[in-house]
C-alpha positions as CSV (number, residue, x, y, z in Angstrom):
1,M,0.0,0.0,0.0
2,Y,2.8,2.4,0.9
3,I,4.6,1.8,-2.5
4,Q,1.3,2.5,-4.3
5,L,1.0,5.8,-2.5
6,I,4.6,6.7,-3.4
7,K,3.9,5.9,-7.1
8,L,0.7,8.0,-7.0
9,R,2.6,10.9,-5.4
10,A,5.3,10.6,-8.1
11,R,2.6,10.7,-10.9
12,M,1.0,13.7,-9.3
13,Q,4.2,15.6,-9.1
14,N,5.0,14.7,-12.7
15,L,1.6,15.9,-13.8
16,M,2.0,19.2,-11.9
17,Q,5.3,19.9,-13.7
18,L,3.8,19.4,-17.1
19,E,2.8,22.7,-18.8
20,E,0.8,21.4,-21.7
21,G,-2.4,21.6,-19.8
22,Q,-1.9,25.2,-19.0
23,D,-2.0,26.1,-22.7
24,L,-5.4,24.5,-23.0
25,I,-6.7,26.4,-20.0
26,E,-5.4,29.7,-21.4
27,Y,-7.0,29.0,-24.8
28,A,-10.3,28.2,-23.0
29,L,-10.2,31.5,-21.1
30,V,-9.5,33.5,-24.2
31,V,-12.4,31.8,-26.0
32,A,-14.7,32.4,-23.0
33,L,-13.7,36.1,-23.0
34,I,-14.3,36.5,-26.7
35,A,-17.7,34.7,-26.3
36,F,-18.7,37.0,-23.5
37,A,-17.6,40.2,-25.4
38,A,-19.5,39.0,-28.5
39,T,-22.6,38.3,-26.5
40,A,-22.5,41.7,-24.9
41,G,-21.8,43.4,-28.2
42,M,-24.6,41.6,-29.9
43,S,-27.1,42.5,-27.2
44,S,-26.5,46.2,-27.8
45,L,-26.4,45.7,-31.6
46,A,-29.7,43.9,-31.5
47,T,-31.3,46.8,-29.5
48,A,-30.0,49.3,-32.1
49,I,-31.3,47.2,-35.1
50,N,-34.7,46.7,-33.4
51,S,-34.9,50.5,-32.9
52,T,-34.0,51.1,-36.5
53,F,-36.6,48.7,-37.8
54,S,-39.2,50.3,-35.5
55,T,-38.4,53.7,-36.9
56,I,-38.6,52.5,-40.4
57,G,-41.9,50.8,-39.7
58,T,-43.4,53.9,-38.1
59,T,-42.2,56.0,-41.1
60,L,-43.7,53.6,-43.6
61,T,-47.0,53.5,-41.7
62,T,-47.4,57.2,-41.5
63,A,-46.4,57.6,-45.2
64,I,-49.2,55.4,-46.4
């Protein structure tokens, strides 16, 4: 049992020293930030487009 714990500890230390997983986490954070910014930007863009179509609709209704 003690030898298995030592092997497990050695594996954990080896995994902690690897840096490949950090790249994946960094890319995931960048993608999440871009998705958040796009969502926030699209929300305000959608409001502006809705307002524009409402104005066009009102203008066409009063012109008829």
